[in-house]
N, CA, C, O and CB atoms as a CASP TS submission, in Angstrom:
PFRMAT TS
TARGET T0000
AUTHOR 0000-0000-0000
METHOD Language model
MODEL 1
PARENT N/A
ATOM      1  N   THR     1      -4.079  16.057   7.245  1.00  0.00           N
ATOM      2  CA  THR     1      -4.267  14.725   6.709  1.00  0.00           C
ATOM      3  C   THR     1      -3.891  13.705   7.781  1.00  0.00           C
ATOM      4  O   THR     1      -2.914  13.885   8.509  1.00  0.00           O
ATOM      5  CB  THR     1      -3.426  14.520   5.420  1.00  0.00           C
ATOM      6  N   THR     2      -4.666  12.649   7.868  1.00  0.00           N
ATOM      7  CA  THR     2      -4.420  11.622   8.878  1.00  0.00           C
ATOM      8  C   THR     2      -3.949  10.329   8.211  1.00  0.00           C
ATOM      9  O   THR     2      -4.281  10.065   7.056  1.00  0.00           O
ATOM     10  CB  THR     2      -5.694  11.366   9.717  1.00  0.00           C
ATOM     11  N   PRO     3      -3.187   9.538   8.932  1.00  0.00           N
ATOM     12  CA  PRO     3      -2.734   8.259   8.381  1.00  0.00           C
ATOM     13  C   PRO     3      -3.906   7.313   8.111  1.00  0.00           C
ATOM     14  O   PRO     3      -4.951   7.390   8.757  1.00  0.00           O
ATOM     15  CB  PRO     3      -1.741   7.596   9.336  1.00  0.00           C
ATOM     16  N   VAL     4      -3.708   6.444   7.165  1.00  0.00           N
ATOM     17  CA  VAL     4      -4.716   5.442   6.813  1.00  0.00           C
ATOM     18  C   VAL     4      -4.815   4.432   7.948  1.00  0.00           C
ATOM     19  O   VAL     4      -3.804   4.002   8.503  1.00  0.00           O
ATOM     20  CB  VAL     4      -4.365   4.733   5.463  1.00  0.00           C
ATOM     21  N   GLY     5      -6.040   4.061   8.282  1.00  0.00           N
ATOM     22  CA  GLY     5      -6.285   3.085   9.337  1.00  0.00           C
ATOM     23  C   GLY     5      -6.542   1.701   8.775  1.00  0.00           C
ATOM     24  O   GLY     5      -6.622   1.526   7.559  1.00  0.00           O
ATOM     25  N   PRO     6      -6.670   0.726   9.644  1.00  0.00           N
ATOM     26  CA  PRO     6      -6.835  -0.662   9.205  1.00  0.00           C
ATOM     27  C   PRO     6      -8.138  -0.935   8.460  1.00  0.00           C
ATOM     28  O   PRO     6      -8.194  -1.855   7.645  1.00  0.00           O
ATOM     29  CB  PRO     6      -6.756  -1.565  10.386  1.00  0.00           C
ATOM     30  N   ALA     7      -9.172  -0.163   8.719  1.00  0.00           N
ATOM     31  CA  ALA     7     -10.448  -0.385   8.029  1.00  0.00           C
ATOM     32  C   ALA     7     -10.295  -0.196   6.520  1.00  0.00           C
ATOM     33  O   ALA     7     -10.913  -0.916   5.736  1.00  0.00           O
ATOM     34  CB  ALA     7     -11.527   0.570   8.573  1.00  0.00           C
ATOM     35  N   VAL     8      -9.477   0.768   6.117  1.00  0.00           N
ATOM     36  CA  VAL     8      -9.262   1.006   4.686  1.00  0.00           C
ATOM     37  C   VAL     8      -8.545  -0.190   4.059  1.00  0.00           C
ATOM     38  O   VAL     8      -8.899  -0.629   2.964  1.00  0.00           O
ATOM     39  CB  VAL     8      -8.443   2.308   4.462  1.00  0.00           C
ATOM     40  N   ILE     9      -7.550  -0.707   4.749  1.00  0.00           N
ATOM     41  CA  ILE     9      -6.821  -1.878   4.242  1.00  0.00           C
ATOM     42  C   ILE     9      -7.780  -3.054   4.092  1.00  0.00           C
ATOM     43  O   ILE     9      -7.800  -3.714   3.053  1.00  0.00           O
ATOM     44  CB  ILE     9      -5.644  -2.253   5.188  1.00  0.00           C
ATOM     45  N   ARG    10      -8.563  -3.313   5.116  1.00  0.00           N
ATOM     46  CA  ARG    10      -9.517  -4.437   5.059  1.00  0.00           C
ATOM     47  C   ARG    10     -10.533  -4.247   3.942  1.00  0.00           C
ATOM     48  O   ARG    10     -10.867  -5.203   3.242  1.00  0.00           O
ATOM     49  CB  ARG    10     -10.247  -4.591   6.403  1.00  0.00           C
ATOM     50  N   GLU    11     -11.029  -3.027   3.767  1.00  0.00           N
ATOM     51  CA  GLU    11     -12.022  -2.742   2.727  1.00  0.00           C
ATOM     52  C   GLU    11     -11.441  -2.992   1.336  1.00  0.00           C
ATOM     53  O   GLU    11     -12.095  -3.605   0.492  1.00  0.00           O
ATOM     54  CB  GLU    11     -12.518  -1.290   2.840  1.00  0.00           C
ATOM     55  N   LEU    12     -10.222  -2.522   1.093  1.00  0.00           N
ATOM     56  CA  LEU    12      -9.612  -2.703  -0.222  1.00  0.00           C
ATOM     57  C   LEU    12      -9.289  -4.168  -0.506  1.00  0.00           C
ATOM     58  O   LEU    12      -9.460  -4.630  -1.634  1.00  0.00           O
ATOM     59  CB  LEU    12      -8.346  -1.867  -0.330  1.00  0.00           C
ATOM     60  N   VAL    13      -8.828  -4.895   0.497  1.00  0.00           N
ATOM     61  CA  VAL    13      -8.560  -6.317   0.319  1.00  0.00           C
ATOM     62  C   VAL    13      -9.862  -7.057   0.016  1.00  0.00           C
ATOM     63  O   VAL    13      -9.882  -7.960  -0.821  1.00  0.00           O
ATOM     64  CB  VAL    13      -7.878  -6.908   1.576  1.00  0.00           C
ATOM     65  N   ALA    14     -10.940  -6.682   0.688  1.00  0.00           N
ATOM     66  CA  ALA    14     -12.244  -7.323   0.453  1.00  0.00           C
ATOM     67  C   ALA    14     -12.751  -7.054  -0.955  1.00  0.00           C
ATOM     68  O   ALA    14     -13.468  -7.883  -1.515  1.00  0.00           O
ATOM     69  CB  ALA    14     -13.272  -6.832   1.474  1.00  0.00           C
ATOM     70  N   LYS    15     -12.397  -5.913  -1.540  1.00  0.00           N
ATOM     71  CA  LYS    15     -12.844  -5.564  -2.891  1.00  0.00           C
ATOM     72  C   LYS    15     -11.989  -6.203  -3.986  1.00  0.00           C
ATOM     73  O   LYS    15     -12.409  -6.236  -5.142  1.00  0.00           O
ATOM     74  CB  LYS    15     -12.835  -4.062  -3.059  1.00  0.00           C
ATOM     75  N   ALA    16     -10.837  -6.695  -3.660  1.00  0.00           N
ATOM     76  CA  ALA    16      -9.917  -7.246  -4.664  1.00  0.00           C
ATOM     77  C   ALA    16     -10.555  -8.325  -5.544  1.00  0.00           C
ATOM     78  O   ALA    16     -10.315  -8.323  -6.751  1.00  0.00           O
ATOM     79  CB  ALA    16      -8.701  -7.820  -3.976  1.00  0.00           C
ATOM     80  N   PRO    17     -11.353  -9.244  -5.001  1.00  0.00           N
ATOM     81  CA  PRO    17     -11.959 -10.265  -5.868  1.00  0.00           C
ATOM     82  C   PRO    17     -12.891  -9.686  -6.940  1.00  0.00           C
ATOM     83  O   PRO    17     -13.164 -10.347  -7.942  1.00  0.00           O
ATOM     84  CB  PRO    17     -12.728 -11.250  -5.023  1.00  0.00           C
ATOM     85  N   LEU    18     -13.374  -8.472  -6.736  1.00  0.00           N
ATOM     86  CA  LEU    18     -14.243  -7.845  -7.729  1.00  0.00           C
ATOM     87  C   LEU    18     -13.499  -7.544  -9.031  1.00  0.00           C
ATOM     88  O   LEU    18     -14.123  -7.335 -10.071  1.00  0.00           O
ATOM     89  CB  LEU    18     -14.837  -6.561  -7.164  1.00  0.00           C
ATOM     90  N   LEU    19     -12.172  -7.523  -8.973  1.00  0.00           N
ATOM     91  CA  LEU    19     -11.372  -7.270 -10.164  1.00  0.00           C
ATOM     92  C   LEU    19     -11.329  -8.478 -11.089  1.00  0.00           C
ATOM     93  O   LEU    19     -10.887  -8.372 -12.233  1.00  0.00           O
ATOM     94  CB  LEU    19      -9.966  -6.876  -9.771  1.00  0.00           C
ATOM     95  N   ASP    20     -11.784  -9.615 -10.601  1.00  0.00           N
ATOM     96  CA  ASP    20     -11.878 -10.843 -11.384  1.00  0.00           C
ATOM     97  C   ASP    20     -10.552 -11.219 -12.024  1.00  0.00           C
ATOM     98  O   ASP    20     -10.448 -11.296 -13.249  1.00  0.00           O
ATOM     99  CB  ASP    20     -12.935 -10.696 -12.453  1.00  0.00           C
ATOM    100  N   PRO    21      -9.528 -11.456 -11.191  1.00  0.00           N
ATOM    101  CA  PRO    21      -8.241 -11.852 -11.766  1.00  0.00           C
ATOM    102  C   PRO    21      -8.340 -13.232 -12.426  1.00  0.00           C
ATOM    103  O   PRO    21      -9.140 -14.074 -12.018  1.00  0.00           O
ATOM    104  CB  PRO    21      -7.146 -11.859 -10.679  1.00  0.00           C
ATOM    105  N   ALA    22      -7.528 -13.438 -13.432  1.00  0.00           N
ATOM    106  CA  ALA    22      -7.495 -14.733 -14.107  1.00  0.00           C
ATOM    107  C   ALA    22      -7.027 -15.800 -13.124  1.00  0.00           C
ATOM    108  O   ALA    22      -6.359 -15.496 -12.135  1.00  0.00           O
ATOM    109  CB  ALA    22      -6.567 -14.688 -15.355  1.00  0.00           C
ATOM    110  N   ALA    23      -7.376 -17.029 -13.398  1.00  0.00           N
ATOM    111  CA  ALA    23      -7.057 -18.130 -12.484  1.00  0.00           C
ATOM    112  C   ALA    23      -5.560 -18.265 -12.239  1.00  0.00           C
ATOM    113  O   ALA    23      -5.145 -18.684 -11.158  1.00  0.00           O
ATOM    114  CB  ALA    23      -7.600 -19.434 -13.033  1.00  0.00           C
ATOM    115  N   ASP    24      -4.750 -17.914 -13.226  1.00  0.00           N
ATOM    116  CA  ASP    24      -3.300 -18.075 -13.068  1.00  0.00           C
ATOM    117  C   ASP    24      -2.615 -16.811 -12.548  1.00  0.00           C
ATOM    118  O   ASP    24      -1.387 -16.766 -12.468  1.00  0.00           O
ATOM    119  CB  ASP    24      -2.682 -18.473 -14.391  1.00  0.00           C
ATOM    120  N   TRP    25      -3.379 -15.801 -12.200  1.00  0.00           N
ATOM    121  CA  TRP    25      -2.797 -14.574 -11.647  1.00  0.00           C
ATOM    122  C   TRP    25      -2.494 -14.757 -10.172  1.00  0.00           C
ATOM    123  O   TRP    25      -3.169 -15.505  -9.464  1.00  0.00           O
ATOM    124  CB  TRP    25      -3.744 -13.376 -11.851  1.00  0.00           C
ATOM    125  N   GLN    26      -1.468 -14.059  -9.729  1.00  0.00           N
ATOM    126  CA  GLN    26      -1.157 -14.021  -8.302  1.00  0.00           C
ATOM    127  C   GLN    26      -1.382 -12.575  -7.848  1.00  0.00           C
ATOM    128  O   GLN    26      -0.761 -11.653  -8.375  1.00  0.00           O
ATOM    129  CB  GLN    26       0.334 -14.512  -8.004  1.00  0.00           C
ATOM    130  N   VAL    27      -2.257 -12.385  -6.886  1.00  0.00           N
ATOM    131  CA  VAL    27      -2.614 -11.048  -6.420  1.00  0.00           C
ATOM    132  C   VAL    27      -1.573 -10.558  -5.422  1.00  0.00           C
ATOM    133  O   VAL    27      -1.215 -11.271  -4.484  1.00  0.00           O
ATOM    134  CB  VAL    27      -4.023 -11.044  -5.782  1.00  0.00           C
ATOM    135  N   ARG    28      -1.093  -9.344  -5.630  1.00  0.00           N
ATOM    136  CA  ARG    28      -0.173  -8.659  -4.713  1.00  0.00           C
ATOM    137  C   ARG    28      -0.806  -7.319  -4.366  1.00  0.00           C
ATOM    138  O   ARG    28      -1.435  -6.687  -5.214  1.00  0.00           O
ATOM    139  CB  ARG    28       1.269  -8.470  -5.351  1.00  0.00           C
ATOM    140  N   TYR    29      -0.641  -6.893  -3.137  1.00  0.00           N
ATOM    141  CA  TYR    29      -1.232  -5.635  -2.688  1.00  0.00           C
ATOM    142  C   TYR    29      -0.166  -4.568  -2.500  1.00  0.00           C
ATOM    143  O   TYR    29       0.906  -4.827  -1.953  1.00  0.00           O
ATOM    144  CB  TYR    29      -2.003  -5.841  -1.387  1.00  0.00           C
ATOM    145  N   ALA    30      -0.478  -3.371  -2.960  1.00  0.00           N
ATOM    146  CA  ALA    30       0.354  -2.189  -2.715  1.00  0.00           C
ATOM    147  C   ALA    30      -0.604  -1.054  -2.369  1.00  0.00           C
ATOM    148  O   ALA    30      -1.511  -0.743  -3.140  1.00  0.00           O
ATOM    149  CB  ALA    30       1.268  -1.828  -3.971  1.00  0.00           C
ATOM    150  N   PHE    31      -0.399  -0.445  -1.217  1.00  0.00           N
ATOM    151  CA  PHE    31      -1.267   0.627  -0.751  1.00  0.00           C
ATOM    152  C   PHE    31      -0.466   1.925  -0.695  1.00  0.00           C
ATOM    153  O   PHE    31       0.684   1.946  -0.256  1.00  0.00           O
ATOM    154  CB  PHE    31      -1.874   0.288   0.641  1.00  0.00           C
ATOM    155  N   PHE    32      -1.089   2.993  -1.144  1.00  0.00           N
ATOM    156  CA  PHE    32      -0.454   4.302  -1.184  1.00  0.00           C
ATOM    157  C   PHE    32      -1.245   5.273  -0.310  1.00  0.00           C
ATOM    158  O   PHE    32      -2.475   5.309  -0.360  1.00  0.00           O
ATOM    159  CB  PHE    32      -0.355   4.825  -2.643  1.00  0.00           C
ATOM    160  N   ALA    33      -0.525   6.058   0.490  1.00  0.00           N
ATOM    161  CA  ALA    33      -1.183   7.025   1.365  1.00  0.00           C
ATOM    162  C   ALA    33      -0.290   8.244   1.538  1.00  0.00           C
ATOM    163  O   ALA    33       0.917   8.127   1.748  1.00  0.00           O
ATOM    164  CB  ALA    33      -1.515   6.393   2.739  1.00  0.00           C
ATOM    165  N   ARG    34      -0.897   9.391   1.448  1.00  0.00           N
ATOM    166  CA  ARG    34      -0.156  10.647   1.598  1.00  0.00           C
ATOM    167  C   ARG    34       0.462  10.773   2.985  1.00  0.00           C
ATOM    168  O   ARG    34       1.627  11.147   3.114  1.00  0.00           O
ATOM    169  CB  ARG    34      -1.074  11.836   1.331  1.00  0.00           C
ATOM    170  N   ALA    35      -0.312  10.463   4.021  1.00  0.00           N
ATOM    171  CA  ALA    35       0.138  10.690   5.395  1.00  0.00           C
ATOM    172  C   ALA    35       0.593   9.416   6.097  1.00  0.00           C
ATOM    173  O   ALA    35       0.750   9.409   7.318  1.00  0.00           O
ATOM    174  CB  ALA    35      -0.966  11.328   6.192  1.00  0.00           C
ATOM    175  N   GLY    36       0.804   8.353   5.357  1.00  0.00           N
ATOM    176  CA  GLY    36       1.280   7.122   5.968  1.00  0.00           C
ATOM    177  C   GLY    36       0.161   6.253   6.505  1.00  0.00           C
ATOM    178  O   GLY    36      -1.007   6.428   6.158  1.00  0.00           O
ATOM    179  N   PHE    37       0.534   5.326   7.347  1.00  0.00           N
ATOM    180  CA  PHE    37      -0.376   4.303   7.840  1.00  0.00           C
ATOM    181  C   PHE    37      -0.251   4.182   9.354  1.00  0.00           C
ATOM    182  O   PHE    37       0.842   4.305   9.907  1.00  0.00           O
ATOM    183  CB  PHE    37      -0.094   2.949   7.163  1.00  0.00           C
ATOM    184  N   THR    38      -1.364   3.943  10.011  1.00  0.00           N
ATOM    185  CA  THR    38      -1.330   3.726  11.453  1.00  0.00           C
ATOM    186  C   THR    38      -0.644   2.384  11.723  1.00  0.00           C
ATOM    187  O   THR    38      -0.552   1.544  10.829  1.00  0.00           O
ATOM    188  CB  THR    38      -2.776   3.756  12.065  1.00  0.00           C
ATOM    189  N   PRO    39      -0.165   2.183  12.948  1.00  0.00           N
ATOM    190  CA  PRO    39       0.415   0.875  13.273  1.00  0.00           C
ATOM    191  C   PRO    39      -0.560  -0.283  13.039  1.00  0.00           C
ATOM    192  O   PRO    39      -0.154  -1.362  12.606  1.00  0.00           O
ATOM    193  CB  PRO    39       0.873   0.864  14.718  1.00  0.00           C
ATOM    194  N   ALA    40      -1.829  -0.059  13.322  1.00  0.00           N
ATOM    195  CA  ALA    40      -2.827  -1.114  13.098  1.00  0.00           C
ATOM    196  C   ALA    40      -2.994  -1.401  11.610  1.00  0.00           C
ATOM    197  O   ALA    40      -3.182  -2.553  11.220  1.00  0.00           O
ATOM    198  CB  ALA    40      -4.181  -0.714  13.712  1.00  0.00           C
ATOM    199  N   ALA    41      -2.928  -0.367  10.777  1.00  0.00           N
ATOM    200  CA  ALA    41      -3.013  -0.564   9.322  1.00  0.00           C
ATOM    201  C   ALA    41      -1.778  -1.295   8.816  1.00  0.00           C
ATOM    202  O   ALA    41      -1.874  -2.146   7.931  1.00  0.00           O
ATOM    203  CB  ALA    41      -3.167   0.793   8.591  1.00  0.00           C
ATOM    204  N   GLN    42      -0.623  -0.967   9.373  1.00  0.00           N
ATOM    205  CA  GLN    42       0.607  -1.659   8.989  1.00  0.00           C
ATOM    206  C   GLN    42       0.504  -3.144   9.323  1.00  0.00           C
ATOM    207  O   GLN    42       0.929  -3.998   8.544  1.00  0.00           O
ATOM    208  CB  GLN    42       1.828  -1.033   9.696  1.00  0.00           C
ATOM    209  N   GLN    43      -0.055  -3.436  10.470  1.00  0.00           N
ATOM    210  CA  GLN    43      -0.233  -4.826  10.881  1.00  0.00           C
ATOM    211  C   GLN    43      -1.219  -5.545   9.951  1.00  0.00           C
ATOM    212  O   GLN    43      -0.979  -6.686   9.555  1.00  0.00           O
ATOM    213  CB  GLN    43      -0.727  -4.895  12.341  1.00  0.00           C
ATOM    214  N   ALA    44      -2.330  -4.875   9.601  1.00  0.00           N
ATOM    215  CA  ALA    44      -3.319  -5.471   8.693  1.00  0.00           C
ATOM    216  C   ALA    44      -2.693  -5.728   7.324  1.00  0.00           C
ATOM    217  O   ALA    44      -2.936  -6.772   6.719  1.00  0.00           O
ATOM    218  CB  ALA    44      -4.557  -4.551   8.551  1.00  0.00           C
ATOM    219  N   ALA    45      -1.898  -4.793   6.839  1.00  0.00           N
ATOM    220  CA  ALA    45      -1.248  -4.950   5.541  1.00  0.00           C
ATOM    221  C   ALA    45      -0.218  -6.068   5.582  1.00  0.00           C
ATOM    222  O   ALA    45      -0.056  -6.802   4.607  1.00  0.00           O
ATOM    223  CB  ALA    45      -0.587  -3.641   5.112  1.00  0.00           C
ATOM    224  N   GLN    46       0.472  -6.198   6.695  1.00  0.00           N
ATOM    225  CA  GLN    46       1.500  -7.232   6.833  1.00  0.00           C
ATOM    226  C   GLN    46       0.890  -8.630   6.696  1.00  0.00           C
ATOM    227  O   GLN    46       1.544  -9.547   6.200  1.00  0.00           O
ATOM    228  CB  GLN    46       2.219  -7.097   8.190  1.00  0.00           C
ATOM    229  N   GLN    47      -0.340  -8.789   7.127  1.00  0.00           N
ATOM    230  CA  GLN    47      -1.014 -10.088   7.012  1.00  0.00           C
ATOM    231  C   GLN    47      -1.175 -10.508   5.557  1.00  0.00           C
ATOM    232  O   GLN    47      -1.322 -11.694   5.264  1.00  0.00           O
ATOM    233  CB  GLN    47      -2.383 -10.039   7.690  1.00  0.00           C
ATOM    234  N   HIS    48      -1.148  -9.545   4.651  1.00  0.00           N
ATOM    235  CA  HIS    48      -1.301  -9.815   3.210  1.00  0.00           C
ATOM    236  C   HIS    48       0.011  -9.598   2.459  1.00  0.00           C
ATOM    237  O   HIS    48       0.031  -9.592   1.228  1.00  0.00           O
ATOM    238  CB  HIS    48      -2.397  -8.918   2.611  1.00  0.00           C
ATOM    239  N   HIS    49       1.093  -9.421   3.192  1.00  0.00           N
ATOM    240  CA  HIS    49       2.418  -9.166   2.601  1.00  0.00           C
ATOM    241  C   HIS    49       2.364  -7.984   1.637  1.00  0.00           C
ATOM    242  O   HIS    49       2.969  -8.007   0.565  1.00  0.00           O
ATOM    243  CB  HIS    49       2.936 -10.424   1.864  1.00  0.00           C
ATOM    244  N   ALA    50       1.634  -6.961   2.036  1.00  0.00           N
ATOM    245  CA  ALA    50       1.404  -5.790   1.186  1.00  0.00           C
ATOM    246  C   ALA    50       2.566  -4.807   1.254  1.00  0.00           C
ATOM    247  O   ALA    50       3.261  -4.697   2.264  1.00  0.00           O
ATOM    248  CB  ALA    50       0.110  -5.090   1.590  1.00  0.00           C
ATOM    249  N   LEU    51       2.748  -4.111   0.169  1.00  0.00           N
ATOM    250  CA  LEU    51       3.711  -3.020   0.102  1.00  0.00           C
ATOM    251  C   LEU    51       2.993  -1.747   0.526  1.00  0.00           C
ATOM    252  O   LEU    51       1.913  -1.447   0.017  1.00  0.00           O
ATOM    253  CB  LEU    51       4.328  -2.878  -1.337  1.00  0.00           C
ATOM    254  N   LEU    52       3.579  -1.000   1.449  1.00  0.00           N
ATOM    255  CA  LEU    52       3.003   0.263   1.894  1.00  0.00           C
ATOM    256  C   LEU    52       3.906   1.398   1.422  1.00  0.00           C
ATOM    257  O   LEU    52       5.114   1.383   1.659  1.00  0.00           O
ATOM    258  CB  LEU    52       2.829   0.292   3.446  1.00  0.00           C
ATOM    259  N   VAL    53       3.311   2.373   0.758  1.00  0.00           N
ATOM    260  CA  VAL    53       4.071   3.502   0.218  1.00  0.00           C
ATOM    261  C   VAL    53       3.398   4.787   0.677  1.00  0.00           C
ATOM    262  O   VAL    53       2.194   4.973   0.495  1.00  0.00           O
ATOM    263  CB  VAL    53       4.160   3.441  -1.348  1.00  0.00           C
ATOM    264  N   ASP    54       4.190   5.668   1.273  1.00  0.00           N
ATOM    265  CA  ASP    54       3.643   6.969   1.657  1.00  0.00           C
ATOM    266  C   ASP    54       4.420   8.066   0.939  1.00  0.00           C
ATOM    267  O   ASP    54       5.395   7.792   0.239  1.00  0.00           O
ATOM    268  CB  ASP    54       3.703   7.169   3.202  1.00  0.00           C
ATOM    269  N   LEU    55       3.992   9.278   1.113  1.00  0.00           N
ATOM    270  CA  LEU    55       4.600  10.407   0.416  1.00  0.00           C
ATOM    271  C   LEU    55       6.074  10.560   0.760  1.00  0.00           C
ATOM    272  O   LEU    55       6.871  10.927  -0.104  1.00  0.00           O
ATOM    273  CB  LEU    55       3.860  11.686   0.751  1.00  0.00           C
ATOM    274  N   ALA    56       6.448  10.288   1.992  1.00  0.00           N
ATOM    275  CA  ALA    56       7.851  10.396   2.396  1.00  0.00           C
ATOM    276  C   ALA    56       8.721   9.408   1.621  1.00  0.00           C
ATOM    277  O   ALA    56       9.837   9.741   1.225  1.00  0.00           O
ATOM    278  CB  ALA    56       7.994  10.154   3.908  1.00  0.00           C
ATOM    279  N   ILE    57       8.218   8.206   1.406  1.00  0.00           N
ATOM    280  CA  ILE    57       8.965   7.206   0.644  1.00  0.00           C
ATOM    281  C   ILE    57       9.106   7.641  -0.809  1.00  0.00           C
ATOM    282  O   ILE    57      10.192   7.557  -1.383  1.00  0.00           O
ATOM    283  CB  ILE    57       8.274   5.834   0.726  1.00  0.00           C
ATOM    284  N   VAL    58       8.019   8.100  -1.399  1.00  0.00           N
ATOM    285  CA  VAL    58       8.066   8.554  -2.793  1.00  0.00           C
ATOM    286  C   VAL    58       9.038   9.721  -2.922  1.00  0.00           C
ATOM    287  O   VAL    58       9.848   9.753  -3.849  1.00  0.00           O
ATOM    288  CB  VAL    58       6.654   8.967  -3.290  1.00  0.00           C
ATOM    289  N   ASP    59       8.965  10.669  -2.012  1.00  0.00           N
ATOM    290  CA  ASP    59       9.851  11.831  -2.057  1.00  0.00           C
ATOM    291  C   ASP    59      11.314  11.406  -1.954  1.00  0.00           C
ATOM    292  O   ASP    59      12.154  11.871  -2.725  1.00  0.00           O
ATOM    293  CB  ASP    59       9.505  12.813  -0.928  1.00  0.00           C
ATOM    294  N   ALA    60      11.618  10.531  -1.011  1.00  0.00           N
ATOM    295  CA  ALA    60      12.995  10.072  -0.833  1.00  0.00           C
ATOM    296  C   ALA    60      13.497   9.326  -2.068  1.00  0.00           C
ATOM    297  O   ALA    60      14.638   9.517  -2.487  1.00  0.00           O
ATOM    298  CB  ALA    60      13.098   9.172   0.400  1.00  0.00           C
ATOM    299  N   ASP    61      12.651   8.482  -2.646  1.00  0.00           N
ATOM    300  CA  ASP    61      13.052   7.740  -3.835  1.00  0.00           C
ATOM    301  C   ASP    61      13.287   8.678  -5.023  1.00  0.00           C
ATOM    302  O   ASP    61      14.232   8.490  -5.788  1.00  0.00           O
ATOM    303  CB  ASP    61      11.989   6.698  -4.188  1.00  0.00           C
ATOM    304  N   LEU    62      12.437   9.670  -5.169  1.00  0.00           N
ATOM    305  CA  LEU    62      12.623  10.629  -6.261  1.00  0.00           C
ATOM    306  C   LEU    62      13.896  11.444  -6.075  1.00  0.00           C
ATOM    307  O   LEU    62      14.613  11.708  -7.041  1.00  0.00           O
ATOM    308  CB  LEU    62      11.417  11.563  -6.358  1.00  0.00           C
ATOM    309  N   ARG    63      14.177  11.840  -4.847  1.00  0.00           N
ATOM    310  CA  ARG    63      15.413  12.591  -4.584  1.00  0.00           C
ATOM    311  C   ARG    63      16.647  11.749  -4.909  1.00  0.00           C
ATOM    312  O   ARG    63      17.607  12.246  -5.499  1.00  0.00           O
ATOM    313  CB  ARG    63      15.461  13.048  -3.114  1.00  0.00           C
ATOM    314  N   ARG    64      16.615  10.469  -4.520  1.00  0.00           N
ATOM    315  CA  ARG    64      17.734   9.580  -4.840  1.00  0.00           C
ATOM    316  C   ARG    64      17.883   9.417  -6.352  1.00  0.00           C
ATOM    317  O   ARG    64      18.999   9.411  -6.873  1.00  0.00           O
ATOM    318  CB  ARG    64      17.537   8.206  -4.175  1.00  0.00           C
ATOM    319  N   ALA    65      16.761   9.284  -7.052  1.00  0.00           N
ATOM    320  CA  ALA    65      16.804   9.126  -8.508  1.00  0.00           C
ATOM    321  C   ALA    65      17.401  10.353  -9.176  1.00  0.00           C
ATOM    322  O   ALA    65      18.142  10.230 -10.151  1.00  0.00           O
ATOM    323  CB  ALA    65      15.404   8.862  -9.059  1.00  0.00           C
ATOM    324  N   LEU    66      17.084  11.536  -8.661  1.00  0.00           N
ATOM    325  CA  LEU    66      17.618  12.760  -9.244  1.00  0.00           C
ATOM    326  C   LEU    66      19.117  12.880  -9.052  1.00  0.00           C
ATOM    327  O   LEU    66      19.817  13.433  -9.901  1.00  0.00           O
ATOM    328  CB  LEU    66      16.933  13.960  -8.645  1.00  0.00           C
ATOM    329  N   VAL    67      19.605  12.368  -7.948  1.00  0.00           N
ATOM    330  CA  VAL    67      21.043  12.417  -7.658  1.00  0.00           C
ATOM    331  C   VAL    67      21.798  11.544  -8.658  1.00  0.00           C
ATOM    332  O   VAL    67      22.892  11.901  -9.095  1.00  0.00           O
ATOM    333  CB  VAL    67      21.333  11.952  -6.200  1.00  0.00           C
ATOM    334  N   TYR    68      21.214  10.400  -9.020  1.00  0.00           N
ATOM    335  CA  TYR    68      21.894   9.474  -9.915  1.00  0.00           C
ATOM    336  C   TYR    68      21.748   9.829 -11.388  1.00  0.00           C
ATOM    337  O   TYR    68      22.435   9.252 -12.230  1.00  0.00           O
ATOM    338  CB  TYR    68      21.380   8.096  -9.688  1.00  0.00           C
ATOM    339  N   ASN    69      20.879  10.754 -11.707  1.00  0.00           N
ATOM    340  CA  ASN    69      20.689  11.116 -13.125  1.00  0.00           C
ATOM    341  C   ASN    69      21.363  12.361 -13.441  1.00  0.00           C
ATOM    342  O   ASN    69      21.313  12.818 -14.583  1.00  0.00           O
ATOM    343  CB  ASN    69      19.255  11.239 -13.480  1.00  0.00           C
TER
END
């Protein structure tokens, strides 16, 4: 598996208006990828203040949650 590149970020951001958010909605971006994101994708996402989540982050968060429960 390869990290997500910037083209995927740009494509998904371009498709966001198709969701037809209400006028009073504020759009926030969160991207999920199994193998992470390339530096260029991270930079593209940063331009939109997007949250980037990869499998390592999910795994670490789940492990922490299990420790506290």
